[in-house]
C-alpha positions as CSV (number, residue, x, y, z in Angstrom):
1,X,0.0,0.0,0.0
2,X,1.6,3.3,-1.0
3,X,2.1,6.0,1.6
4,X,-0.4,8.9,1.8
5,X,0.4,12.5,1.1
6,X,-1.2,13.3,4.5
7,X,1.3,11.2,6.4
8,X,4.2,12.8,4.4
9,X,2.8,16.2,5.3
10,X,2.6,15.2,9.0
11,X,6.2,13.9,9.1
12,X,7.5,17.0,7.3
13,X,5.8,19.1,9.9
14,X,7.3,17.0,12.7
15,X,10.7,17.7,11.2
16,X,10.1,21.4,11.2
17,X,12.8,22.0,13.8
18,X,15.4,20.5,11.4
19,X,17.0,22.5,8.6
20,X,17.3,21.1,5.1
21,X,14.6,18.4,5.1
22,X,13.3,17.6,1.7
23,X,11.7,14.6,0.0
24,X,11.3,13.0,-3.4
25,X,8.4,10.8,-4.4
26,X,9.4,7.4,-5.7
27,X,7.0,4.6,-6.7
28,X,4.3,5.6,-4.2
29,X,6.7,6.2,-1.3
30,X,8.8,9.1,-0.2
31,X,12.6,9.3,0.2
32,X,13.7,11.8,2.9
33,X,16.8,13.9,2.6
34,X,18.7,16.2,4.9
35,X,20.8,18.7,3.1
36,X,20.9,16.4,0.1
37,X,21.8,13.2,1.9
38,X,19.3,10.4,2.1
39,X,18.6,9.6,5.7
40,X,15.3,7.6,5.5
41,X,11.9,7.4,4.0
42,X,8.2,6.9,4.4
43,X,7.1,3.5,3.4
44,X,3.6,2.2,3.9
45,X,3.0,5.2,6.2
46,X,5.9,4.2,8.4
47,X,9.0,6.4,9.0
48,X,12.1,4.4,8.5
49,X,15.7,5.6,8.8
50,X,19.0,4.2,7.8
51,X,20.6,2.0,10.6
52,X,23.7,4.1,11.1
53,X,25.3,3.9,14.6
54,X,24.0,7.3,15.8
55,X,20.4,6.3,14.9
56,X,20.8,3.0,16.6
57,X,22.2,4.7,19.7
58,X,19.3,7.1,19.9
59,X,16.8,4.2,19.4
60,X,18.4,1.2,21.0
61,X,15.1,-0.8,21.0
62,X,14.0,0.2,17.5
63,X,12.4,-2.5,15.4
64,X,14.3,-3.3,12.1
65,X,12.0,-3.5,9.1
66,X,12.4,-3.7,5.4
67,X,10.8,-0.8,3.5
68,X,9.9,-3.2,0.7
69,X,10.7,-6.8,-0.4
70,X,14.3,-7.2,-1.2
71,X,15.5,-4.0,0.5
72,X,18.0,-3.7,3.4
73,X,16.5,-3.4,6.9
74,X,16.0,0.1,8.3
75,X,15.0,1.3,11.8
76,X,11.4,2.0,12.5
77,X,10.9,5.4,14.2
78,X,8.0,5.0,16.5
79,X,8.5,8.4,18.3
80,X,7.2,10.5,15.5
81,X,5.2,12.9,17.8
82,X,8.4,14.3,19.4
83,X,9.7,17.1,17.2
84,X,12.8,17.7,19.3
85,X,13.8,14.0,19.1
86,X,13.3,14.0,15.3
87,X,15.5,17.1,15.0
88,X,18.2,15.5,17.1
89,X,18.0,12.2,15.1
90,X,18.3,14.0,11.8
91,X,21.2,16.1,13.0
92,X,23.2,13.3,14.6
93,X,22.7,11.0,11.6
94,X,24.0,13.5,9.1
95,X,27.7,13.0,9.3
96,X,27.4,9.3,8.9
97,X,25.4,9.5,5.7
98,X,27.1,9.2,2.4
99,X,27.5,12.2,0.1
100,X,25.0,12.2,-2.8
101,X,26.3,10.5,-5.9
102,X,27.2,12.9,-8.8
103,X,25.2,12.4,-11.9
104,X,27.3,11.8,-15.0
């Protein structure tokens, strides 16, 4: 089931304390970026983030889920109502995220 635009809007509002949060729609889901680096996405109306060490440290009991069949596991963010937590999560993850690939 694709994610809804309403859930995307809710998550973007929850990240309002973070700078540089953008998204790209992709096959009914949404990829989330912070300052051009992919940090997670919205899949089936679930917020999932990359399992980098800083995210795992902030969410030690996070459930690992696959965004779609055949994908790598990501961390399920179940604390989406806490804007300060989400801002801290996005900020602390940033330095561990790979630089965007240059298009040829």
